[in-house]
N, C-alpha and C positions, 0 to 999 in steps of 0.2 A: 242509324243503329237503333235497334229495338230497345225500348226502355229497360226491359228485363236484363239486357246485356251490359248496361251501364255500370252497375256495381263491380262486376268482374273486371271490366276494362279499366275502371278507375283504380282498382287494387293492383293491377298488373302494370299500369302505366309508369314509365320512368322518363324523366326529362332527358333531352338530348345532352350528352356530355359537354358540348360546347356552351350550353346555357348555364351550367353549374357555376362556372367561374366568371360569369358576366356580372358586371356591376348592376346595381339596382337602377331602374329607369326612373328618372325624375318626372314630376308632373308635367313639366314643359315638353318632355319627349313623348308622352302618351299620345298626343294627336298624330305624331309622325308614325307611330306603330299602328294606330287605327287607320290612317291613310293607306298604309301598305296592305293591311289586312283587307280593307274594303276594295282596294284595287285588285288584289288577287282574286277575291270572290267574284268581282265583275267579269274578269277574264275567264274564270272557270265557267260561269253561267253563260257567257257569250259562246265559248267553245262547245258547251253542251247543247246549246241551241243549234249551232251549225252541224253538230254530229247527230242531231235528231233525238237526243235523250232528254231534251227540255222543250216543252211545247211553246212557251212564250219567250220572246226576246227579253233579256234583262231590261229593267226599267230604263227609260230614256237616259242617255248618257250626256246630254247637253242641257243644262250644266249638271255635271255629276258631283257627287259628294267630294270626290278627290279634287275637283276644280275649286269647290268652296273652301276646302282645307288650304289649298295652294294660295288662294287669294288672301285668306286670313293670315297665313304665314308671311306673305309679302307685306301686308299692312302692319303686322306686329313687329317686323324688323328683327326677329330672333335669328335669322339665318342670312348668310351672304346673298345679296341679290343675284350674283352670278350663278351660285349653286341652284337657286330656285329657278332661274331662267333656263338652265339645262334641263331640270326636271319638267318644267312647263313645256319645253320644246319636245321632249320625249313623249310626254302625255298627249300632246296634240298629234304627233306622228302616229301614236297608237290609235287614236280616235279616227284619224284619216284612213288608216289601214282597215280598221274595223268597218267603217262605212263602205269601203271598196269591197270587202268580203261579203257584206250584206247585199250589195248590188249583184255580185256573182251568184249568191244564194238565190236571190229573187229571180234571176234570169235562168234558173235551173242549172247553173254551172257550179254546183256545190263541190264536186271533186276538186275543182280549181281553188275554191275558197279554202277547203280543208288542206290542200297542198301548201297554202301560204300561212298556215297557223304558226309554223316555225318562225316566220318573220315577226309575228305578233309576240311570240314567246321571247324572242331575242330583245325586242323593245321593252317588254315587261321586265326582263332580267336586268337590263341596263338601268331602267328607272328605279327598280328596287335596290340596286347597288348604290345609286345616288342617295336614296333615302337612308340607307344604312350609313353612308358617309355623314349625313346630317346627325345621326345618333352618335357617331364617334366623336364629332366635334363638340357635342353638347357637354 
């Protein structure tokens, strides 16, 4: 967005009605929110790369910031190990799929890679649902 458009956008912006009645987020929950935001951003950048609207591949994803957050959460013991294990498994599945899509892209089979983005989105959505579940339990 051009800088000149920001004041008008800010004046017209209204929060999603679902947010209005949401409880305040505690300091302990902020890393969960950041993890979700960073993960969404990585997926969007990865998809833009495959679609050709981004020249460079997003920064190396091993180890990614999400992995660092997940490890810190495990060590801190704030969430059930079983919940974190599910999130870790989904996260690994996403990276495995992303690597497969990159191979297709490198082989000149980008239409096949693009056709599988739905799989990546489904994994992303499941992972984000589990992150939301951590917020609800906090």
